[in-house]
PyMOL Python script that loads the backbone (N, CA, C, O; Angstrom):
from pymol import cmd

cmd.read_pdbstr("""\
ATOM      1  N   MET A   1      -6.897  -6.516  -7.529  1.00  0.00           N
ATOM      2  CA  MET A   1      -6.667  -5.508  -6.506  1.00  0.00           C
ATOM      3  C   MET A   1      -6.032  -6.148  -5.276  1.00  0.00           C
ATOM      4  O   MET A   1      -5.139  -5.571  -4.654  1.00  0.00           O
ATOM      5  N   MET A   2      -6.499  -7.340  -4.933  1.00  0.00           N
ATOM      6  CA  MET A   2      -5.966  -8.003  -3.746  1.00  0.00           C
ATOM      7  C   MET A   2      -4.478  -8.309  -3.916  1.00  0.00           C
ATOM      8  O   MET A   2      -3.681  -8.082  -3.006  1.00  0.00           O
ATOM      9  N   HIS A   3      -4.116  -8.823  -5.083  1.00  0.00           N
ATOM     10  CA  HIS A   3      -2.710  -9.146  -5.322  1.00  0.00           C
ATOM     11  C   HIS A   3      -1.843  -7.889  -5.349  1.00  0.00           C
ATOM     12  O   HIS A   3      -0.709  -7.899  -4.870  1.00  0.00           O
ATOM     13  N   GLU A   4      -2.378  -6.819  -5.907  1.00  0.00           N
ATOM     14  CA  GLU A   4      -1.645  -5.549  -5.943  1.00  0.00           C
ATOM     15  C   GLU A   4      -1.328  -5.069  -4.532  1.00  0.00           C
ATOM     16  O   GLU A   4      -0.193  -4.702  -4.231  1.00  0.00           O
ATOM     17  N   ALA A   5      -2.335  -5.075  -3.678  1.00  0.00           N
ATOM     18  CA  ALA A   5      -2.156  -4.560  -2.322  1.00  0.00           C
ATOM     19  C   ALA A   5      -1.181  -5.419  -1.520  1.00  0.00           C
ATOM     20  O   ALA A   5      -0.291  -4.890  -0.854  1.00  0.00           O
ATOM     21  N   TRP A   6      -1.343  -6.720  -1.582  1.00  0.00           N
ATOM     22  CA  TRP A   6      -0.451  -7.597  -0.819  1.00  0.00           C
ATOM     23  C   TRP A   6       0.972  -7.575  -1.377  1.00  0.00           C
ATOM     24  O   TRP A   6       1.936  -7.666  -0.616  1.00  0.00           O
ATOM     25  N   THR A   7       1.110  -7.455  -2.702  1.00  0.00           N
ATOM     26  CA  THR A   7       2.441  -7.379  -3.295  1.00  0.00           C
ATOM     27  C   THR A   7       3.160  -6.111  -2.852  1.00  0.00           C
ATOM     28  O   THR A   7       4.348  -6.152  -2.530  1.00  0.00           O
ATOM     29  N   MET A   8       2.448  -4.984  -2.833  1.00  0.00           N
ATOM     30  CA  MET A   8       3.069  -3.741  -2.372  1.00  0.00           C
ATOM     31  C   MET A   8       3.493  -3.853  -0.917  1.00  0.00           C
ATOM     32  O   MET A   8       4.568  -3.379  -0.550  1.00  0.00           O
ATOM     33  N   LEU A   9       2.668  -4.472  -0.085  1.00  0.00           N
ATOM     34  CA  LEU A   9       2.986  -4.599   1.334  1.00  0.00           C
ATOM     35  C   LEU A   9       4.198  -5.502   1.545  1.00  0.00           C
ATOM     36  O   LEU A   9       5.120  -5.142   2.277  1.00  0.00           O
ATOM     37  N   VAL A  10       4.202  -6.660   0.914  1.00  0.00           N
ATOM     38  CA  VAL A  10       5.294  -7.619   1.112  1.00  0.00           C
ATOM     39  C   VAL A  10       6.610  -7.087   0.552  1.00  0.00           C
ATOM     40  O   VAL A  10       7.645  -7.187   1.211  1.00  0.00           O
ATOM     41  N   THR A  11       6.583  -6.523  -0.652  1.00  0.00           N
ATOM     42  CA  THR A  11       7.831  -6.003  -1.219  1.00  0.00           C
ATOM     43  C   THR A  11       8.353  -4.803  -0.440  1.00  0.00           C
ATOM     44  O   THR A  11       9.564  -4.633  -0.298  1.00  0.00           O
ATOM     45  N   GLY A  12       7.446  -3.968   0.065  1.00  0.00           N
ATOM     46  CA  GLY A  12       7.873  -2.836   0.879  1.00  0.00           C
ATOM     47  C   GLY A  12       8.555  -3.280   2.157  1.00  0.00           C
ATOM     48  O   GLY A  12       9.594  -2.737   2.534  1.00  0.00           O
ATOM     49  N   ILE A  13       7.976  -4.265   2.825  1.00  0.00           N
ATOM     50  CA  ILE A  13       8.578  -4.785   4.058  1.00  0.00           C
ATOM     51  C   ILE A  13       9.933  -5.420   3.768  1.00  0.00           C
ATOM     52  O   ILE A  13      10.888  -5.232   4.522  1.00  0.00           O
ATOM     53  N   LEU A  14      10.014  -6.174   2.671  1.00  0.00           N
ATOM     54  CA  LEU A  14      11.297  -6.794   2.316  1.00  0.00           C
ATOM     55  C   LEU A  14      12.368  -5.754   1.977  1.00  0.00           C
ATOM     56  O   LEU A  14      13.514  -5.873   2.412  1.00  0.00           O
ATOM     57  N   LEU A  15      11.994  -4.749   1.209  1.00  0.00           N
ATOM     58  CA  LEU A  15      12.976  -3.737   0.828  1.00  0.00           C
ATOM     59  C   LEU A  15      13.474  -2.933   2.029  1.00  0.00           C
ATOM     60  O   LEU A  15      14.663  -2.629   2.124  1.00  0.00           O
ATOM     61  N   VAL A  16      12.576  -2.594   2.933  1.00  0.00           N
ATOM     62  CA  VAL A  16      13.000  -1.856   4.130  1.00  0.00           C
ATOM     63  C   VAL A  16      13.790  -2.773   5.046  1.00  0.00           C
ATOM     64  O   VAL A  16      14.799  -2.369   5.623  1.00  0.00           O
ATOM     65  N   GLY A  17      13.325  -4.012   5.176  1.00  0.00           N
ATOM     66  CA  GLY A  17      14.023  -4.962   6.038  1.00  0.00           C
ATOM     67  C   GLY A  17      15.431  -5.266   5.570  1.00  0.00           C
ATOM     68  O   GLY A  17      16.299  -5.560   6.392  1.00  0.00           O
ATOM     69  N   LEU A  18      15.679  -5.204   4.278  1.00  0.00           N
ATOM     70  CA  LEU A  18      17.012  -5.462   3.757  1.00  0.00           C
ATOM     71  C   LEU A  18      17.959  -4.287   3.952  1.00  0.00           C
ATOM     72  O   LEU A  18      19.174  -4.467   3.866  1.00  0.00           O
ATOM     73  N   GLN A  19      17.449  -3.106   4.210  1.00  0.00           N
ATOM     74  CA  GLN A  19      18.303  -1.932   4.392  1.00  0.00           C
ATOM     75  C   GLN A  19      19.028  -1.952   5.727  1.00  0.00           C
ATOM     76  O   GLN A  19      20.155  -1.466   5.820  1.00  0.00           O
ATOM     77  N   TYR A  20      18.405  -2.504   6.760  1.00  0.00           N
ATOM     78  CA  TYR A  20      19.028  -2.506   8.087  1.00  0.00           C
ATOM     79  C   TYR A  20      20.300  -3.358   8.138  1.00  0.00           C
ATOM     80  O   TYR A  20      21.312  -2.880   8.652  1.00  0.00           O
ATOM     81  N   PRO A  21      20.299  -4.597   7.631  1.00  0.00           N
ATOM     82  CA  PRO A  21      21.550  -5.372   7.681  1.00  0.00           C
ATOM     83  C   PRO A  21      22.663  -4.779   6.818  1.00  0.00           C
ATOM     84  O   PRO A  21      23.843  -4.994   7.093  1.00  0.00           O
ATOM     85  N   LEU A  22      22.295  -4.042   5.786  1.00  0.00           N
ATOM     86  CA  LEU A  22      23.300  -3.431   4.925  1.00  0.00           C
ATOM     87  C   LEU A  22      23.898  -2.165   5.527  1.00  0.00           C
ATOM     88  O   LEU A  22      24.877  -1.627   5.011  1.00  0.00           O
ATOM     89  N   GLY A  23      23.307  -1.695   6.617  1.00  0.00           N
ATOM     90  CA  GLY A  23      23.829  -0.514   7.294  1.00  0.00           C
ATOM     91  C   GLY A  23      23.363   0.796   6.696  1.00  0.00           C
ATOM     92  O   GLY A  23      23.914   1.847   7.025  1.00  0.00           O
ATOM     93  N   ASN A  24      22.374   0.768   5.837  1.00  0.00           N
ATOM     94  CA  ASN A  24      21.854   1.986   5.217  1.00  0.00           C
ATOM     95  C   ASN A  24      20.864   2.680   6.149  1.00  0.00           C
ATOM     96  O   ASN A  24      20.161   2.033   6.925  1.00  0.00           O
ATOM     97  N   GLU A  25      20.824   3.997   6.057  1.00  0.00           N
ATOM     98  CA  GLU A  25      19.875   4.781   6.846  1.00  0.00           C
ATOM     99  C   GLU A  25      18.480   4.651   6.227  1.00  0.00           C
ATOM    100  O   GLU A  25      18.326   4.661   5.006  1.00  0.00           O
ATOM    101  N   VAL A  26      17.483   4.532   7.079  1.00  0.00           N
ATOM    102  CA  VAL A  26      16.094   4.424   6.635  1.00  0.00           C
ATOM    103  C   VAL A  26      15.311   5.578   7.251  1.00  0.00           C
ATOM    104  O   VAL A  26      15.416   5.836   8.450  1.00  0.00           O
ATOM    105  N   ASN A  27      14.527   6.268   6.431  1.00  0.00           N
ATOM    106  CA  ASN A  27      13.676   7.355   6.906  1.00  0.00           C
ATOM    107  C   ASN A  27      12.422   6.738   7.519  1.00  0.00           C
ATOM    108  O   ASN A  27      11.471   6.416   6.806  1.00  0.00           O
ATOM    109  N   ASN A  28      12.423   6.576   8.829  1.00  0.00           N
ATOM    110  CA  ASN A  28      11.325   5.883   9.499  1.00  0.00           C
ATOM    111  C   ASN A  28      10.003   6.635   9.408  1.00  0.00           C
ATOM    112  O   ASN A  28       8.943   6.008   9.389  1.00  0.00           O
ATOM    113  N   ALA A  29      10.040   7.952   9.352  1.00  0.00           N
ATOM    114  CA  ALA A  29       8.803   8.723   9.212  1.00  0.00           C
ATOM    115  C   ALA A  29       8.151   8.439   7.860  1.00  0.00           C
ATOM    116  O   ALA A  29       6.940   8.234   7.778  1.00  0.00           O
ATOM    117  N   LYS A  30       8.947   8.429   6.820  1.00  0.00           N
ATOM    118  CA  LYS A  30       8.439   8.142   5.480  1.00  0.00           C
ATOM    119  C   LYS A  30       7.873   6.728   5.413  1.00  0.00           C
ATOM    120  O   LYS A  30       6.787   6.517   4.871  1.00  0.00           O
ATOM    121  N   ILE A  31       8.593   5.776   5.952  1.00  0.00           N
ATOM    122  CA  ILE A  31       8.148   4.387   5.923  1.00  0.00           C
ATOM    123  C   ILE A  31       6.861   4.222   6.724  1.00  0.00           C
ATOM    124  O   ILE A  31       5.981   3.458   6.327  1.00  0.00           O
ATOM    125  N   SER A  32       6.743   4.923   7.838  1.00  0.00           N
ATOM    126  CA  SER A  32       5.523   4.837   8.658  1.00  0.00           C
ATOM    127  C   SER A  32       4.320   5.395   7.917  1.00  0.00           C
ATOM    128  O   SER A  32       3.242   4.801   7.955  1.00  0.00           O
ATOM    129  N   VAL A  33       4.485   6.532   7.242  1.00  0.00           N
ATOM    130  CA  VAL A  33       3.374   7.120   6.485  1.00  0.00           C
ATOM    131  C   VAL A  33       2.984   6.199   5.335  1.00  0.00           C
ATOM    132  O   VAL A  33       1.797   5.989   5.085  1.00  0.00           O
ATOM    133  N   LYS A  34       3.971   5.649   4.635  1.00  0.00           N
ATOM    134  CA  LYS A  34       3.673   4.728   3.542  1.00  0.00           C
ATOM    135  C   LYS A  34       2.967   3.476   4.067  1.00  0.00           C
ATOM    136  O   LYS A  34       2.068   2.950   3.411  1.00  0.00           O
ATOM    137  N   LEU A  35       3.367   3.004   5.235  1.00  0.00           N
ATOM    138  CA  LEU A  35       2.733   1.819   5.812  1.00  0.00           C
ATOM    139  C   LEU A  35       1.286   2.087   6.178  1.00  0.00           C
ATOM    140  O   LEU A  35       0.426   1.231   5.967  1.00  0.00           O
ATOM    141  N   VAL A  36       1.003   3.261   6.721  1.00  0.00           N
ATOM    142  CA  VAL A  36      -0.387   3.615   7.058  1.00  0.00           C
ATOM    143  C   VAL A  36      -1.237   3.672   5.799  1.00  0.00           C
ATOM    144  O   VAL A  36      -2.351   3.147   5.782  1.00  0.00           O
ATOM    145  N   VAL A  37      -0.729   4.301   4.746  1.00  0.00           N
ATOM    146  CA  VAL A  37      -1.471   4.366   3.483  1.00  0.00           C
ATOM    147  C   VAL A  37      -1.707   2.960   2.944  1.00  0.00           C
ATOM    148  O   VAL A  37      -2.794   2.652   2.453  1.00  0.00           O
ATOM    149  N   LEU A  38      -0.702   2.119   3.035  1.00  0.00           N
ATOM    150  CA  LEU A  38      -0.817   0.756   2.524  1.00  0.00           C
ATOM    151  C   LEU A  38      -1.778  -0.092   3.349  1.00  0.00           C
ATOM    152  O   LEU A  38      -2.513  -0.906   2.791  1.00  0.00           O
ATOM    153  N   VAL A  39      -1.783   0.083   4.652  1.00  0.00           N
ATOM    154  CA  VAL A  39      -2.731  -0.664   5.495  1.00  0.00           C
ATOM    155  C   VAL A  39      -4.163  -0.244   5.177  1.00  0.00           C
ATOM    156  O   VAL A  39      -5.052  -1.094   5.113  1.00  0.00           O
ATOM    157  N   VAL A  40      -4.400   1.049   4.978  1.00  0.00           N
ATOM    158  CA  VAL A  40      -5.734   1.516   4.582  1.00  0.00           C
ATOM    159  C   VAL A  40      -6.129   0.904   3.243  1.00  0.00           C
ATOM    160  O   VAL A  40      -7.272   0.485   3.062  1.00  0.00           O
ATOM    161  N   LEU A  41      -5.197   0.851   2.318  1.00  0.00           N
ATOM    162  CA  LEU A  41      -5.454   0.260   1.009  1.00  0.00           C
ATOM    163  C   LEU A  41      -5.790  -1.224   1.131  1.00  0.00           C
ATOM    164  O   LEU A  41      -6.743  -1.696   0.510  1.00  0.00           O
ATOM    165  N   VAL A  42      -5.018  -1.960   1.922  1.00  0.00           N
ATOM    166  CA  VAL A  42      -5.272  -3.396   2.097  1.00  0.00           C
ATOM    167  C   VAL A  42      -6.632  -3.624   2.747  1.00  0.00           C
ATOM    168  O   VAL A  42      -7.379  -4.502   2.317  1.00  0.00           O
ATOM    169  N   VAL A  43      -6.959  -2.851   3.768  1.00  0.00           N
ATOM    170  CA  VAL A  43      -8.259  -3.002   4.434  1.00  0.00           C
ATOM    171  C   VAL A  43      -9.393  -2.703   3.465  1.00  0.00           C
ATOM    172  O   VAL A  43     -10.392  -3.422   3.447  1.00  0.00           O
ATOM    173  N   LEU A  44      -9.259  -1.667   2.672  1.00  0.00           N
ATOM    174  CA  LEU A  44     -10.277  -1.314   1.687  1.00  0.00           C
ATOM    175  C   LEU A  44     -10.477  -2.442   0.680  1.00  0.00           C
ATOM    176  O   LEU A  44     -11.611  -2.773   0.334  1.00  0.00           O
ATOM    177  N   VAL A  45      -9.394  -3.025   0.215  1.00  0.00           N
ATOM    178  CA  VAL A  45      -9.486  -4.111  -0.761  1.00  0.00           C
ATOM    179  C   VAL A  45     -10.071  -5.365  -0.116  1.00  0.00           C
ATOM    180  O   VAL A  45     -10.892  -6.041  -0.736  1.00  0.00           O
ATOM    181  N   VAL A  46      -9.674  -5.688   1.100  1.00  0.00           N
ATOM    182  CA  VAL A  46     -10.209  -6.866   1.778  1.00  0.00           C
ATOM    183  C   VAL A  46     -11.715  -6.723   1.989  1.00  0.00           C
ATOM    184  O   VAL A  46     -12.463  -7.683   1.801  1.00  0.00           O
ATOM    185  N   ILE A  47     -12.158  -5.540   2.375  1.00  0.00           N
ATOM    186  CA  ILE A  47     -13.600  -5.310   2.548  1.00  0.00           C
ATOM    187  C   ILE A  47     -14.319  -5.428   1.209  1.00  0.00           C
ATOM    188  O   ILE A  47     -15.410  -5.996   1.142  1.00  0.00           O
ATOM    189  N   ALA A  48     -13.724  -4.901   0.147  1.00  0.00           N
ATOM    190  CA  ALA A  48     -14.351  -4.979  -1.175  1.00  0.00           C
ATOM    191  C   ALA A  48     -14.442  -6.422  -1.652  1.00  0.00           C
ATOM    192  O   ALA A  48     -15.442  -6.817  -2.250  1.00  0.00           O
ATOM    193  N   VAL A  49     -13.409  -7.206  -1.392  1.00  0.00           N
ATOM    194  CA  VAL A  49     -13.420  -8.607  -1.822  1.00  0.00           C
ATOM    195  C   VAL A  49     -14.371  -9.420  -0.952  1.00  0.00           C
ATOM    196  O   VAL A  49     -15.021 -10.341  -1.448  1.00  0.00           O
ATOM    197  N   ALA A  50     -14.462  -9.101   0.322  1.00  0.00           N
ATOM    198  CA  ALA A  50     -15.367  -9.835   1.209  1.00  0.00           C
ATOM    199  C   ALA A  50     -16.830  -9.607   0.829  1.00  0.00           C
ATOM    200  O   ALA A  50     -17.668 -10.490   1.012  1.00  0.00           O
ATOM    201  N   ASN A  51     -17.130  -8.434   0.306  1.00  0.00           N
ATOM    202  CA  ASN A  51     -18.503  -8.126  -0.117  1.00  0.00           C
ATOM    203  C   ASN A  51     -18.676  -8.358  -1.609  1.00  0.00           C
ATOM    204  O   ASN A  51     -19.385  -7.604  -2.274  1.00  0.00           O
ATOM    205  N   ARG A  52     -18.045  -9.378  -2.135  1.00  0.00           N
ATOM    206  CA  ARG A  52     -18.013  -9.623  -3.565  1.00  0.00           C
ATOM    207  C   ARG A  52     -19.174 -10.491  -4.051  1.00  0.00           C
ATOM    208  O   ARG A  52     -19.070 -11.110  -5.110  1.00  0.00           O
ATOM    209  N   LYS A  53     -20.244 -10.548  -3.323  1.00  0.00           N
ATOM    210  CA  LYS A  53     -21.378 -11.359  -3.736  1.00  0.00           C
ATOM    211  C   LYS A  53     -21.995 -10.804  -5.015  1.00  0.00           C
ATOM    212  O   LYS A  53     -22.542 -11.548  -5.830  1.00  0.00           O
ATOM    213  N   ARG A  54     -21.899  -9.492  -5.178  1.00  0.00           N
ATOM    214  CA  ARG A  54     -22.346  -8.892  -6.436  1.00  0.00           C
ATOM    215  C   ARG A  54     -21.194  -8.930  -7.423  1.00  0.00           C
ATOM    216  O   ARG A  54     -20.038  -9.106  -7.038  1.00  0.00           O
ATOM    217  N   GLU A  55     -21.515  -8.764  -8.692  1.00  0.00           N
ATOM    218  CA  GLU A  55     -20.469  -8.815  -9.699  1.00  0.00           C
ATOM    219  C   GLU A  55     -19.666  -7.530  -9.776  1.00  0.00           C
ATOM    220  O   GLU A  55     -18.536  -7.549 -10.263  1.00  0.00           O
ATOM    221  N   SER A  56     -20.208  -6.419  -9.315  1.00  0.00           N
ATOM    222  CA  SER A  56     -19.475  -5.160  -9.370  1.00  0.00           C
ATOM    223  C   SER A  56     -19.231  -4.650  -7.952  1.00  0.00           C
ATOM    224  O   SER A  56     -20.000  -4.927  -7.032  1.00  0.00           O
ATOM    225  N   VAL A  57     -18.159  -3.911  -7.801  1.00  0.00           N
ATOM    226  CA  VAL A  57     -17.854  -3.316  -6.502  1.00  0.00           C
ATOM    227  C   VAL A  57     -18.514  -1.943  -6.436  1.00  0.00           C
ATOM    228  O   VAL A  57     -18.945  -1.400  -7.453  1.00  0.00           O
ATOM    229  N   LYS A  58     -18.585  -1.395  -5.237  1.00  0.00           N
ATOM    230  CA  LYS A  58     -19.202  -0.080  -5.072  1.00  0.00           C
ATOM    231  C   LYS A  58     -18.421   0.968  -5.851  1.00  0.00           C
ATOM    232  O   LYS A  58     -17.235   0.799  -6.132  1.00  0.00           O
ATOM    233  N   GLY A  59     -19.105   2.050  -6.195  1.00  0.00           N
ATOM    234  CA  GLY A  59     -18.538   3.070  -7.068  1.00  0.00           C
ATOM    235  C   GLY A  59     -17.275   3.725  -6.574  1.00  0.00           C
ATOM    236  O   GLY A  59     -16.441   4.107  -7.395  1.00  0.00           O
ATOM    237  N   GLY A  60     -17.084   3.879  -5.284  1.00  0.00           N
ATOM    238  CA  GLY A  60     -15.925   4.594  -4.777  1.00  0.00           C
ATOM    239  C   GLY A  60     -14.708   3.736  -4.504  1.00  0.00           C
ATOM    240  O   GLY A  60     -13.640   4.265  -4.197  1.00  0.00           O
ATOM    241  N   VAL A  61     -14.844   2.423  -4.610  1.00  0.00           N
ATOM    242  CA  VAL A  61     -13.733   1.543  -4.245  1.00  0.00           C
ATOM    243  C   VAL A  61     -12.589   1.627  -5.253  1.00  0.00           C
ATOM    244  O   VAL A  61     -11.429   1.761  -4.864  1.00  0.00           O
ATOM    245  N   LEU A  62     -12.903   1.549  -6.524  1.00  0.00           N
ATOM    246  CA  LEU A  62     -11.845   1.586  -7.537  1.00  0.00           C
ATOM    247  C   LEU A  62     -11.094   2.916  -7.558  1.00  0.00           C
ATOM    248  O   LEU A  62      -9.863   2.907  -7.593  1.00  0.00           O
ATOM    249  N   PRO A  63     -11.784   4.060  -7.539  1.00  0.00           N
ATOM    250  CA  PRO A  63     -11.023   5.322  -7.477  1.00  0.00           C
ATOM    251  C   PRO A  63     -10.217   5.460  -6.182  1.00  0.00           C
ATOM    252  O   PRO A  63      -9.123   6.024  -6.192  1.00  0.00           O
ATOM    253  N   ALA A  64     -10.749   4.954  -5.075  1.00  0.00           N
ATOM    254  CA  ALA A  64     -10.022   5.043  -3.808  1.00  0.00           C
ATOM    255  C   ALA A  64      -8.755   4.198  -3.838  1.00  0.00           C
ATOM    256  O   ALA A  64      -7.701   4.650  -3.389  1.00  0.00           O
ATOM    257  N   THR A  65      -8.842   2.984  -4.357  1.00  0.00           N
ATOM    258  CA  THR A  65      -7.646   2.142  -4.428  1.00  0.00           C
ATOM    259  C   THR A  65      -6.622   2.728  -5.404  1.00  0.00           C
ATOM    260  O   THR A  65      -5.420   2.703  -5.140  1.00  0.00           O
ATOM    261  N   GLY A  66      -7.100   3.246  -6.516  1.00  0.00           N
ATOM    262  CA  GLY A  66      -6.186   3.886  -7.461  1.00  0.00           C
ATOM    263  C   GLY A  66      -5.524   5.112  -6.866  1.00  0.00           C
ATOM    264  O   GLY A  66      -4.323   5.324  -7.035  1.00  0.00           O
ATOM    265  N   GLY A  67      -6.314   5.925  -6.163  1.00  0.00           N
ATOM    266  CA  GLY A  67      -5.768   7.125  -5.528  1.00  0.00           C
ATOM    267  C   GLY A  67      -4.758   6.802  -4.447  1.00  0.00           C
ATOM    268  O   GLY A  67      -3.708   7.438  -4.364  1.00  0.00           O
ATOM    269  N   LEU A  68      -5.066   5.816  -3.617  1.00  0.00           N
ATOM    270  CA  LEU A  68      -4.121   5.431  -2.566  1.00  0.00           C
ATOM    271  C   LEU A  68      -2.837   4.852  -3.158  1.00  0.00           C
ATOM    272  O   LEU A  68      -1.751   5.065  -2.618  1.00  0.00           O
ATOM    273  N   THR A  69      -2.958   4.127  -4.258  1.00  0.00           N
ATOM    274  CA  THR A  69      -1.768   3.599  -4.921  1.00  0.00           C
ATOM    275  C   THR A  69      -0.907   4.732  -5.465  1.00  0.00           C
ATOM    276  O   THR A  69       0.316   4.700  -5.328  1.00  0.00           O
ATOM    277  N   VAL A  70      -1.526   5.722  -6.075  1.00  0.00           N
ATOM    278  CA  VAL A  70      -0.780   6.875  -6.593  1.00  0.00           C
ATOM    279  C   VAL A  70      -0.124   7.649  -5.453  1.00  0.00           C
ATOM    280  O   VAL A  70       1.025   8.075  -5.571  1.00  0.00           O
ATOM    281  N   VAL A  71      -0.847   7.832  -4.353  1.00  0.00           N
ATOM    282  CA  VAL A  71      -0.272   8.520  -3.185  1.00  0.00           C
ATOM    283  C   VAL A  71       0.942   7.761  -2.669  1.00  0.00           C
ATOM    284  O   VAL A  71       1.956   8.367  -2.325  1.00  0.00           O
ATOM    285  N   ASN A  72       0.842   6.440  -2.614  1.00  0.00           N
ATOM    286  CA  ASN A  72       1.956   5.632  -2.133  1.00  0.00           C
ATOM    287  C   ASN A  72       3.165   5.746  -3.058  1.00  0.00           C
ATOM    288  O   ASN A  72       4.298   5.832  -2.585  1.00  0.00           O
ATOM    289  N   VAL A  73       2.938   5.748  -4.356  1.00  0.00           N
ATOM    290  CA  VAL A  73       4.042   5.900  -5.315  1.00  0.00           C
ATOM    291  C   VAL A  73       4.664   7.294  -5.191  1.00  0.00           C
ATOM    292  O   VAL A  73       5.887   7.432  -5.217  1.00  0.00           O
ATOM    293  N   LEU A  74       3.829   8.316  -5.058  1.00  0.00           N
ATOM    294  CA  LEU A  74       4.350   9.678  -4.906  1.00  0.00           C
ATOM    295  C   LEU A  74       5.155   9.824  -3.620  1.00  0.00           C
ATOM    296  O   LEU A  74       6.190  10.489  -3.609  1.00  0.00           O
ATOM    297  N   LEU A  75       4.688   9.210  -2.541  1.00  0.00           N
ATOM    298  CA  LEU A  75       5.455   9.259  -1.299  1.00  0.00           C
ATOM    299  C   LEU A  75       6.817   8.615  -1.481  1.00  0.00           C
ATOM    300  O   LEU A  75       7.816   9.106  -0.954  1.00  0.00           O
ATOM    301  N   ALA A  76       6.861   7.528  -2.218  1.00  0.00           N
ATOM    302  CA  ALA A  76       8.118   6.818  -2.411  1.00  0.00           C
ATOM    303  C   ALA A  76       9.090   7.614  -3.286  1.00  0.00           C
ATOM    304  O   ALA A  76      10.300   7.573  -3.064  1.00  0.00           O
ATOM    305  N   THR A  77       8.568   8.333  -4.270  1.00  0.00           N
ATOM    306  CA  THR A  77       9.464   8.979  -5.225  1.00  0.00           C
ATOM    307  C   THR A  77       9.760  10.445  -4.900  1.00  0.00           C
ATOM    308  O   THR A  77      10.865  10.919  -5.165  1.00  0.00           O
ATOM    309  N   VAL A  78       8.801  11.163  -4.336  1.00  0.00           N
ATOM    310  CA  VAL A  78       8.966  12.602  -4.130  1.00  0.00           C
ATOM    311  C   VAL A  78       9.578  12.919  -2.770  1.00  0.00           C
ATOM    312  O   VAL A  78      10.421  13.810  -2.662  1.00  0.00           O
ATOM    313  N   TRP A  79       9.164  12.205  -1.743  1.00  0.00           N
ATOM    314  CA  TRP A  79       9.635  12.485  -0.374  1.00  0.00           C
ATOM    315  C   TRP A  79      11.086  12.006  -0.235  1.00  0.00           C
ATOM    316  O   TRP A  79      11.374  10.823  -0.414  1.00  0.00           O
ATOM    317  N   ARG A  80      11.975  12.913   0.079  1.00  0.00           N
ATOM    318  CA  ARG A  80      13.404  12.557   0.235  1.00  0.00           C
ATOM    319  C   ARG A  80      13.734  12.465   1.670  1.00  0.00           C
ATOM    320  O   ARG A  80      14.878  12.179   2.023  1.00  0.00           O
TER     321      ARG A  80
END
""", "prot")
cmd.dss("prot")
cmd.show_as("cartoon", "prot")
cmd.util.cbc("prot")
cmd.orient("prot")
């Protein structure tokens, strides 16, 4: 989960950052909403990993991370 969250954050920043030098228009509202969803996802995963003294994570963490990931993908593909 940790690698998933950080990979999405880093690749998203790189992809958006590469659009500016190329002169392409970027939808800043869309990117801001995706960034907020991603920051919530990263914080949730960091808290889950920090409390990893037990072998299992709390019941709502996995569905929440999966749901936030799906929301982020839908924002990227559906929002024009």
